[in-house]
Residue frames as qw, qx, qy, qz and C-alpha x, y, z in Angstrom:
[[0.105, 0.481, 0.399, -0.774, 92.42, 122.16, 107.31],
 [0.294, 0.283, -0.394, -0.823, 91.61, 122.80, 103.65],
 [0.273, -0.141, -0.913, -0.270, 89.98, 119.40, 103.27],
 [0.095, -0.480, -0.742, 0.459, 87.82, 120.16, 106.31],
 [0.143, 0.460, 0.048, -0.875, 87.02, 123.60, 104.86],
 [0.137, 0.011, -0.773, -0.620, 85.73, 121.74, 101.81],
 [0.010, -0.488, -0.850, 0.195, 82.53, 121.12, 103.75],
 [0.071, 0.779, 0.335, -0.525, 81.76, 124.80, 103.35],
 [0.279, 0.800, -0.276, -0.454, 83.72, 125.77, 100.23],
 [0.946, 0.255, 0.195, 0.044, 84.28, 123.36, 97.34],
 [0.510, 0.770, -0.289, 0.253, 87.33, 125.22, 96.02],
 [0.277, -0.697, 0.587, -0.307, 89.09, 124.95, 99.40],
 [0.865, -0.133, 0.458, -0.154, 88.31, 121.24, 99.55],
 [0.842, 0.526, 0.010, 0.119, 89.68, 120.71, 96.05],
 [0.227, 0.811, -0.445, 0.304, 92.86, 122.62, 96.89],
 [0.541, -0.535, 0.585, -0.282, 93.31, 120.56, 100.06],
 [0.940, 0.114, 0.315, -0.069, 92.81, 117.32, 98.18],
 [0.690, 0.674, -0.169, 0.204, 95.33, 118.25, 95.50],
 [0.022, -0.769, 0.542, -0.338, 97.91, 119.28, 98.10],
 [0.746, -0.337, 0.526, -0.232, 97.34, 116.05, 100.06],
 [0.931, 0.339, 0.132, 0.039, 97.75, 113.94, 96.91],
 [0.453, 0.775, -0.344, 0.276, 101.00, 115.76, 96.11],
 [0.345, -0.667, 0.576, -0.323, 102.31, 115.17, 99.60],
 [0.858, -0.138, 0.471, -0.153, 101.54, 111.46, 99.55],
 [0.840, 0.533, -0.027, 0.098, 102.97, 110.94, 96.05],
 [0.221, 0.784, -0.493, 0.306, 106.25, 112.55, 97.09],
 [0.532, -0.501, 0.608, -0.310, 106.38, 110.43, 100.25],
 [0.941, 0.129, 0.295, -0.103, 105.59, 107.22, 98.35],
 [0.645, 0.699, -0.284, 0.119, 108.45, 107.98, 95.97],
 [0.234, -0.705, 0.630, -0.227, 110.79, 107.45, 98.93],
 [0.899, -0.081, 0.409, -0.130, 109.98, 103.73, 98.70],
 [0.856, 0.466, 0.112, 0.194, 111.81, 103.60, 95.40],
 [0.382, 0.786, -0.258, 0.412, 114.62, 106.06, 96.09],
 [0.480, -0.731, 0.398, -0.278, 115.50, 105.36, 99.74],
 [0.575, 0.339, -0.736, 0.115, 118.24, 102.90, 100.62],
 [0.242, -0.358, 0.642, -0.633, 116.97, 102.51, 104.19],
 [0.794, -0.008, 0.309, -0.523, 114.31, 99.88, 103.62],
 [0.531, -0.087, 0.827, 0.162, 114.29, 96.23, 102.56],
 [0.333, 0.365, -0.451, -0.743, 113.92, 96.05, 98.79],
 [0.095, 0.174, 0.978, 0.059, 111.31, 93.32, 98.95],
 [0.167, -0.442, -0.611, -0.635, 107.75, 93.49, 97.75],
 [0.400, -0.709, -0.580, 0.014, 105.98, 93.87, 101.13],
 [0.148, 0.641, -0.187, 0.729, 108.30, 96.73, 102.24],
 [0.708, -0.598, -0.359, -0.107, 108.11, 95.40, 105.79],
 [0.527, 0.060, -0.387, 0.754, 111.15, 97.11, 107.24],
 [0.181, -0.622, -0.487, 0.585, 110.44, 99.81, 109.85],
 [0.017, 0.388, -0.193, -0.901, 110.95, 102.59, 107.31],
 [0.129, -0.107, -0.784, -0.598, 108.92, 100.77, 104.65],
 [0.180, -0.560, -0.807, 0.058, 105.89, 100.26, 106.86],
 [0.099, -0.596, -0.269, 0.750, 105.98, 103.90, 107.89],
 [0.096, 0.326, -0.395, -0.853, 105.97, 105.01, 104.25],
 [0.080, -0.196, -0.896, -0.389, 103.56, 102.36, 102.88],
 [0.047, 0.578, 0.674, -0.458, 100.75, 103.85, 105.00],
 [0.124, 0.493, -0.114, -0.853, 100.78, 106.75, 102.55],
 [0.094, -0.075, -0.834, -0.538, 99.39, 104.43, 99.87],
 [0.119, -0.570, -0.805, 0.115, 96.22, 104.13, 101.93],
 [0.062, -0.661, -0.257, 0.703, 96.15, 107.85, 102.67],
 [0.022, 0.233, -0.511, -0.827, 96.58, 108.59, 98.96],
 [0.120, -0.334, -0.871, -0.339, 93.53, 106.48, 98.22],
 [0.138, -0.676, -0.620, 0.374, 91.51, 108.32, 100.84],
 [0.085, -0.574, 0.017, 0.814, 92.62, 111.75, 99.61],
 [0.057, 0.160, -0.610, -0.774, 91.80, 111.04, 95.96]]
């Protein structure tokens, strides 16, 4: 909602972007700390593919 509010208020948009980046960075860290996924480069296990989408979302949010 804050990112959407950024259309009308730049400070709200900045706050939303920073919070989104923080969320995606924490989620991406699960790729390196979780024992549930295949430790291969493509991360193509079910858990890995669910988490790897956050790399794309991080790029969009930043």
